[in-house]
Structure formats: C-alpha cells, structure tokens
mmCIF file as gemmi writes it, N, C-alpha and C atoms, coordinates in Angstrom:
data_model
loop_
_atom_site.group_PDB
_atom_site.id
_atom_site.type_symbol
_atom_site.label_atom_id
_atom_site.label_alt_id
_atom_site.label_comp_id
_atom_site.label_asym_id
_atom_site.label_entity_id
_atom_site.label_seq_id
_atom_site.pdbx_PDB_ins_code
_atom_site.Cartn_x
_atom_site.Cartn_y
_atom_site.Cartn_z
_atom_site.occupancy
_atom_site.B_iso_or_equiv
_atom_site.pdbx_formal_charge
_atom_site.auth_seq_id
_atom_site.auth_asym_id
_atom_site.pdbx_PDB_model_num
ATOM 1 N N . MET Axp A 1 ? 0.731 -1.162 0.1 1 0 ? 1 A 1
ATOM 2 C CA . MET Axp A 1 ? -0.005 0.35 0.28 1 0 ? 1 A 1
ATOM 3 C C . MET Axp A 1 ? 0.896 1.729 0.175 1 0 ? 1 A 1
ATOM 4 N N . SER Axp A 2 ? 0.522 2.227 -0.842 1 0 ? 2 A 1
ATOM 5 C CA . SER Axp A 2 ? 1.854 3.197 -0.941 1 0 ? 2 A 1
ATOM 6 C C . SER Axp A 2 ? 1.288 4.399 -0.142 1 0 ? 2 A 1
ATOM 7 N N . LEU Axp A 3 ? 1.746 5.643 -0.011 1 0 ? 3 A 1
ATOM 8 C CA . LEU Axp A 3 ? 1.766 6.468 1.996 1 0 ? 3 A 1
ATOM 9 C C . LEU Axp A 3 ? 0.97 6.919 1.294 1 0 ? 3 A 1
ATOM 10 N N . ALA Axp A 4 ? 0.774 7.139 -0.243 1 0 ? 4 A 1
ATOM 11 C CA . ALA Axp A 4 ? -1.348 8.343 -0.514 1 0 ? 4 A 1
ATOM 12 C C . ALA Axp A 4 ? -2.354 7.119 0.239 1 0 ? 4 A 1
ATOM 13 N N . THR Axp A 5 ? -2.399 6.087 -0.185 1 0 ? 5 A 1
ATOM 14 C CA . THR Axp A 5 ? -3.32 5.326 -0.248 1 0 ? 5 A 1
ATOM 15 C C . THR Axp A 5 ? -3.604 5.434 1.431 1 0 ? 5 A 1
ATOM 16 N N . ALA Axp A 6 ? -2.907 5.423 2.693 1 0 ? 6 A 1
ATOM 17 C CA . ALA Axp A 6 ? -2.523 5.083 3.683 1 0 ? 6 A 1
ATOM 18 C C . ALA Axp A 6 ? -3.319 6.08 4.462 1 0 ? 6 A 1
ATOM 19 N N . VAL Axp A 7 ? -2.502 6.903 4.564 1 0 ? 7 A 1
ATOM 20 C CA . VAL Axp A 7 ? -3.311 8.391 4.51 1 0 ? 7 A 1
ATOM 21 C C . VAL Axp A 7 ? -4.913 8.81 4.086 1 0 ? 7 A 1
ATOM 22 N N . ARG Axp A 8 ? -5.363 8.327 2.85 1 0 ? 8 A 1
ATOM 23 C CA . ARG Axp A 8 ? -6.526 8.658 3.087 1 0 ? 8 A 1
ATOM 24 C C . ARG Axp A 8 ? -7.444 8.216 2.718 1 0 ? 8 A 1
ATOM 25 N N . ARG Axp A 9 ? -6.674 6.59 3.445 1 0 ? 9 A 1
ATOM 26 C CA . ARG Axp A 9 ? -7.803 5.798 4.309 1 0 ? 9 A 1
ATOM 27 C C . ARG Axp A 9 ? -7.771 5.965 5.666 1 0 ? 9 A 1
ATOM 28 N N . TRP Axp A 10 ? -6.385 6.63 6.116 1 0 ? 10 A 1
ATOM 29 C CA . TRP Axp A 10 ? -6.92 7.479 7.329 1 0 ? 10 A 1
ATOM 30 C C . TRP Axp A 10 ? -7.279 8.799 7.918 1 0 ? 10 A 1
ATOM 31 N N . LEU Axp A 11 ? -7.76 9.033 6.37 1 0 ? 11 A 1
ATOM 32 C CA . LEU Axp A 11 ? -8.075 10.722 6.588 1 0 ? 11 A 1
ATOM 33 C C . LEU Axp A 11 ? -9.308 10.904 6.789 1 0 ? 11 A 1
ATOM 34 N N . SER Axp A 12 ? -10.054 9.783 6.039 1 0 ? 12 A 1
ATOM 35 C CA . SER Axp A 12 ? -11.793 8.972 5.869 1 0 ? 12 A 1
ATOM 36 C C . SER Axp A 12 ? -12.19 8.5 6.894 1 0 ? 12 A 1
ATOM 37 N N . GLY Axp A 13 ? -11.128 7.515 7.929 1 0 ? 13 A 1
ATOM 38 C CA . GLY Axp A 13 ? -11.71 6.691 8.437 1 0 ? 13 A 1
ATOM 39 C C . GLY Axp A 13 ? -12.25 5.946 8.794 1 0 ? 13 A 1
ATOM 40 N N . GLY Axp A 14 ? -11.557 5.119 7.265 1 0 ? 14 A 1
ATOM 41 C CA . GLY Axp A 14 ? -12.349 4.275 6.791 1 0 ? 14 A 1
ATOM 42 C C . GLY Axp A 14 ? -11.754 2.928 6.956 1 0 ? 14 A 1
ATOM 43 N N . ASP Axp A 15 ? -12.31 1.613 6.835 1 0 ? 15 A 1
ATOM 44 C CA . ASP Axp A 15 ? -11.33 0.657 6.657 1 0 ? 15 A 1
ATOM 45 C C . ASP Axp A 15 ? -12.502 -0.489 5.755 1 0 ? 15 A 1
ATOM 46 N N . GLU Axp A 16 ? -12.932 0.264 4.563 1 0 ? 16 A 1
ATOM 47 C CA . GLU Axp A 16 ? -14.104 -0.259 4.104 1 0 ? 16 A 1
ATOM 48 C C . GLU Axp A 16 ? -13.189 -0.961 3.248 1 0 ? 16 A 1
ATOM 49 N N . VAL Axp A 17 ? -13.491 -2.427 3.091 1 0 ? 17 A 1
ATOM 50 C CA . VAL Axp A 17 ? -13.2 -3.273 1.969 1 0 ? 17 A 1
ATOM 51 C C . VAL Axp A 17 ? -14.724 -4.791 1.83 1 0 ? 17 A 1
ATOM 52 N N . LEU Axp A 18 ? -14.336 -4.471 -0.2 1 0 ? 18 A 1
ATOM 53 C CA . LEU Axp A 18 ? -15.302 -5.166 0.048 1 0 ? 18 A 1
ATOM 54 C C . LEU Axp A 18 ? -15.807 -6.647 -0.432 1 0 ? 18 A 1
ATOM 55 N N . TYR Axp A 19 ? -16.158 -7.538 -0.535 1 0 ? 19 A 1
ATOM 56 C CA . TYR Axp A 19 ? -16.117 -8.544 -1.318 1 0 ? 19 A 1
ATOM 57 C C . TYR Axp A 19 ? -17.66 -9.105 -1.78 1 0 ? 19 A 1
ATOM 58 N N . GLU Axp A 20 ? -16.758 -9.775 -2.97 1 0 ? 20 A 1
ATOM 59 C CA . GLU Axp A 20 ? -17.026 -9.936 -3.889 1 0 ? 20 A 1
ATOM 60 C C . GLU Axp A 20 ? -16.77 -11.616 -4.792 1 0 ? 20 A 1
ATOM 61 N N . CYS Axp A 21 ? -18.094 -11.976 -5.643 1 0 ? 21 A 1
ATOM 62 C CA . CYS Axp A 21 ? -18.112 -12.928 -5.741 1 0 ? 21 A 1
ATOM 63 C C . CYS Axp A 21 ? -17.886 -12.738 -7.475 1 0 ? 21 A 1
ATOM 64 N N . ARG Axp A 22 ? -16.53 -13.924 -7.971 1 0 ? 22 A 1
ATOM 65 C CA . ARG Axp A 22 ? -15.834 -13.278 -8.825 1 0 ? 22 A 1
ATOM 66 C C . ARG Axp A 22 ? -16.553 -13.964 -10.361 1 0 ? 22 A 1
ATOM 67 N N . HIS Axp A 23 ? -17.711 -14.909 -10.328 1 0 ? 23 A 1
ATOM 68 C CA . HIS Axp A 23 ? -18.462 -15.107 -10.928 1 0 ? 23 A 1
ATOM 69 C C . HIS Axp A 23 ? -19.262 -14.545 -11.239 1 0 ? 23 A 1
ATOM 70 N N . CYS Axp A 24 ? -19.977 -14.023 -10.257 1 0 ? 24 A 1
ATOM 71 C CA . CYS Axp A 24 ? -21.862 -13.439 -10.92 1 0 ? 24 A 1
ATOM 72 C C . CYS Axp A 24 ? -21.191 -12.09 -10.369 1 0 ? 24 A 1
ATOM 73 N N . GLY Axp A 25 ? -20.193 -11.642 -9.382 1 0 ? 25 A 1
ATOM 74 C CA . GLY Axp A 25 ? -20.924 -9.891 -9.083 1 0 ? 25 A 1
ATOM 75 C C . GLY Axp A 25 ? -21.626 -9.854 -7.488 1 0 ? 25 A 1
ATOM 76 N N . THR Axp A 26 ? -22.019 -10.906 -7.176 1 0 ? 26 A 1
ATOM 77 C CA . THR Axp A 26 ? -22.85 -10.798 -5.627 1 0 ? 26 A 1
ATOM 78 C C . THR Axp A 26 ? -21.849 -10.597 -5.054 1 0 ? 26 A 1
ATOM 79 N N . THR Axp A 27 ? -22.373 -8.85 -3.829 1 0 ? 27 A 1
ATOM 80 C CA . THR Axp A 27 ? -21.283 -8.354 -3.016 1 0 ? 27 A 1
ATOM 81 C C . THR Axp A 27 ? -21.743 -9.862 -1.708 1 0 ? 27 A 1
ATOM 82 N N . VAL Axp A 28 ? -20.802 -9.992 -1.253 1 0 ? 28 A 1
ATOM 83 C CA . VAL Axp A 28 ? -21.054 -11.232 0.163 1 0 ? 28 A 1
ATOM 84 C C . VAL Axp A 28 ? -20.418 -10.748 1.34 1 0 ? 28 A 1
ATOM 85 N N . GLU Axp A 29 ? -20.534 -11.215 2.142 1 0 ? 29 A 1
ATOM 86 C CA . GLU Axp A 29 ? -20.369 -10.694 3.694 1 0 ? 29 A 1
ATOM 87 C C . GLU Axp A 29 ? -18.618 -11.365 3.785 1 0 ? 29 A 1
ATOM 88 N N . PRO Axp A 30 ? -17.649 -10.502 4.844 1 0 ? 30 A 1
ATOM 89 C CA . PRO Axp A 30 ? -16.407 -10.975 4.397 1 0 ? 30 A 1
ATOM 90 C C . PRO Axp A 30 ? -16.506 -12.698 5.251 1 0 ? 30 A 1
ATOM 91 N N . THR Axp A 31 ? -17.388 -13.039 6.105 1 0 ? 31 A 1
ATOM 92 C CA . THR Axp A 31 ? -17.538 -14.204 6.641 1 0 ? 31 A 1
ATOM 93 C C . THR Axp A 31 ? -18.038 -15.313 5.68 1 0 ? 31 A 1
ATOM 94 N N . GLU Axp A 32 ? -18.312 -15.02 4.62 1 0 ? 32 A 1
ATOM 95 C CA . GLU Axp A 32 ? -18.504 -16.395 3.745 1 0 ? 32 A 1
ATOM 96 C C . GLU Axp A 32 ? -17.831 -16.574 2.761 1 0 ? 32 A 1
ATOM 97 N N . TRP Axp A 33 ? -17.437 -18.101 2.765 1 0 ? 33 A 1
ATOM 98 C CA . TRP Axp A 33 ? -16.361 -18.992 1.889 1 0 ? 33 A 1
ATOM 99 C C . TRP Axp A 33 ? -17.11 -18.781 0.113 1 0 ? 33 A 1
ATOM 100 N N . ARG Axp A 34 ? -18.241 -18.631 0.173 1 0 ? 34 A 1
ATOM 101 C CA . ARG Axp A 34 ? -19.426 -18.768 -0.92 1 0 ? 34 A 1
ATOM 102 C C . ARG Axp A 34 ? -20.224 -18.577 -1.446 1 0 ? 34 A 1
ATOM 103 N N . CYS Axp A 35 ? -20.307 -18.008 -2.644 1 0 ? 35 A 1
ATOM 104 C CA . CYS Axp A 35 ? -21.709 -16.651 -3.352 1 0 ? 35 A 1
ATOM 105 C C . CYS Axp A 35 ? -22.773 -17.619 -2.618 1 0 ? 35 A 1
ATOM 106 N N . PRO Axp A 36 ? -23.614 -16.606 -1.763 1 0 ? 36 A 1
ATOM 107 C CA . PRO Axp A 36 ? -24.804 -17.269 -1.839 1 0 ? 36 A 1
ATOM 108 C C . PRO Axp A 36 ? -25.575 -17.341 -2.776 1 0 ? 36 A 1
ATOM 109 N N . THR Axp A 37 ? -25.691 -16.806 -4.102 1 0 ? 37 A 1
ATOM 110 C CA . THR Axp A 37 ? -26.501 -16.349 -5.423 1 0 ? 37 A 1
ATOM 111 C C . THR Axp A 37 ? -26.257 -17.803 -6.302 1 0 ? 37 A 1
ATOM 112 N N . CYS Axp A 38 ? -24.367 -17.685 -6.314 1 0 ? 38 A 1
ATOM 113 C CA . CYS Axp A 38 ? -23.774 -19.089 -7.782 1 0 ? 38 A 1
ATOM 114 C C . CYS Axp A 38 ? -23.742 -20.116 -7.451 1 0 ? 38 A 1
ATOM 115 N N . GLY Axp A 39 ? -22.902 -19.985 -5.635 1 0 ? 39 A 1
ATOM 116 C CA . GLY Axp A 39 ? -22.626 -20.872 -4.907 1 0 ? 39 A 1
ATOM 117 C C . GLY Axp A 39 ? -21.096 -21.376 -5.206 1 0 ? 39 A 1
ATOM 118 N N . SER Axp A 40 ? -20.195 -20.338 -6.692 1 0 ? 40 A 1
ATOM 119 C CA . SER Axp A 40 ? -18.645 -20.577 -6.362 1 0 ? 40 A 1
ATOM 120 C C . SER Axp A 40 ? -18.049 -19.66 -4.708 1 0 ? 40 A 1
ATOM 121 N N . ASP Axp A 41 ? -16.748 -20.107 -5.06 1 0 ? 41 A 1
ATOM 122 C CA . ASP Axp A 41 ? -16.042 -20.153 -3.428 1 0 ? 41 A 1
ATOM 123 C C . ASP Axp A 41 ? -14.997 -19.424 -4.069 1 0 ? 41 A 1
ATOM 124 N N . GLU Axp A 42 ? -14.828 -18.089 -5.698 1 0 ? 42 A 1
ATOM 125 C CA . GLU Axp A 42 ? -14.152 -17.372 -5.859 1 0 ? 42 A 1
ATOM 126 C C . GLU Axp A 42 ? -14.979 -15.751 -5.878 1 0 ? 42 A 1
ATOM 127 N N . ILE Axp A 43 ? -14.086 -15.05 -4.481 1 0 ? 43 A 1
ATOM 128 C CA . ILE Axp A 43 ? -14.263 -14.397 -4.018 1 0 ? 43 A 1
ATOM 129 C C . ILE Axp A 43 ? -13.242 -13.524 -3.734 1 0 ? 43 A 1
ATOM 130 N N . ALA Axp A 44 ? -13.16 -12.482 -4.17 1 0 ? 44 A 1
ATOM 131 C CA . ALA Axp A 44 ? -12.662 -10.987 -4.366 1 0 ? 44 A 1
ATOM 132 C C . ALA Axp A 44 ? -12.674 -10.148 -3.148 1 0 ? 44 A 1
ATOM 133 N N . GLU Axp A 45 ? -11.658 -9.706 -3.042 1 0 ? 45 A 1
ATOM 134 C CA . GLU Axp A 45 ? -11.349 -8.702 -1.789 1 0 ? 45 A 1
ATOM 135 C C . GLU Axp A 45 ? -10.962 -7.025 -3.03 1 0 ? 45 A 1
ATOM 136 N N . PHE Axp A 46 ? -11.968 -6.146 -2.489 1 0 ? 46 A 1
ATOM 137 C CA . PHE Axp A 46 ? -11.404 -5.038 -2.772 1 0 ? 46 A 1
ATOM 138 C C . PHE Axp A 46 ? -11.658 -3.86 -2.002 1 0 ? 46 A 1
ATOM 139 N N . ASP Axp A 47 ? -10.441 -3.331 -2.132 1 0 ? 47 A 1
ATOM 140 C CA . ASP Axp A 47 ? -9.792 -2.531 -1.396 1 0 ? 47 A 1
ATOM 141 C C . ASP Axp A 47 ? -9.928 -1.478 -1.998 1 0 ? 47 A 1
ATOM 142 N N . PRO Axp A 48 ? -11.02 -0.053 -2.271 1 0 ? 48 A 1
ATOM 143 C CA . PRO Axp A 48 ? -11.66 0.772 -2.944 1 0 ? 48 A 1
ATOM 144 C C . PRO Axp A 48 ? -10.099 2.33 -2.207 1 0 ? 48 A 1
ATOM 145 N N . ALA Axp A 49 ? -9.9 1.588 -1.714 1 0 ? 49 A 1
ATOM 146 C CA . ALA Axp A 49 ? -8.758 3.355 -0.81 1 0 ? 49 A 1
ATOM 147 C C . ALA Axp A 49 ? -7.917 2.818 -1.595 1 0 ? 49 A 1
ATOM 148 N N . GLU Axp A 50 ? -7.255 1.758 -2.553 1 0 ? 50 A 1
ATOM 149 C CA . GLU Axp A 50 ? -6.036 1.537 -3.165 1 0 ? 50 A 1
ATOM 150 C C . GLU Axp A 50 ? -6.266 2.155 -4.723 1 0 ? 50 A 1
ATOM 151 N N . TYR Axp A 51 ? -7.735 1.954 -4.933 1 0 ? 51 A 1
ATOM 152 C CA . TYR Axp A 51 ? -7.76 2.394 -6.451 1 0 ? 51 A 1
ATOM 153 C C . TYR Axp A 51 ? -8.25 3.889 -6.732 1 0 ? 51 A 1
ATOM 154 N N . ASP Axp A 52 ? -8.571 4.647 -5.243 1 0 ? 52 A 1
ATOM 155 C CA . ASP Axp A 52 ? -8.754 6.339 -5.454 1 0 ? 52 A 1
ATOM 156 C C . ASP Axp A 52 ? -8.083 6.97 -6.168 1 0 ? 52 A 1
ATOM 157 N N . ALA Axp A 53 ? -8.403 7.808 -7.068 1 0 ? 53 A 1
ATOM 158 C CA . ALA Axp A 53 ? -8.059 8.661 -7.959 1 0 ? 53 A 1
ATOM 159 C C . ALA Axp A 53 ? -6.694 9.528 -6.894 1 0 ? 53 A 1
ATOM 160 N N . PRO Axp A 54 ? -5.73 10.199 -6.46 1 0 ? 54 A 1
ATOM 161 C CA . PRO Axp A 54 ? -4.86 10.876 -5.839 1 0 ? 54 A 1
ATOM 162 C C . PRO Axp A 54 ? -5.586 11.857 -6.426 1 0 ? 54 A 1
C-alpha cells in the first residue's frame, strides 16, 4: 500500500473492504466463503482506497 493510500484511508476513517463473487459479482459478507447466489467459492477482496484517484 502506498503512503498516499494509507493517508487517504486514515483521513477517511474507513477500513472499508468489499468482498465480491468473481463469477456473478454479488457482494458477500467477509465471513462468507461461498457466494449465496451462484455457489462459487471464488471471492475477491476489493479495497476501494487502493484505487482512489490522487
């Protein structure tokens, strides 16, 4: 993680991380290992702070 990303995350006060099924795109809870919609076990972790424009 870059310094700029860490500072943006700290300033925003959030550690928001999204978990999404790679197969169908359904947002899942961090505790789920399988997609409730399609049953896939391919869950992606997405940290929006890493992709914010500077």
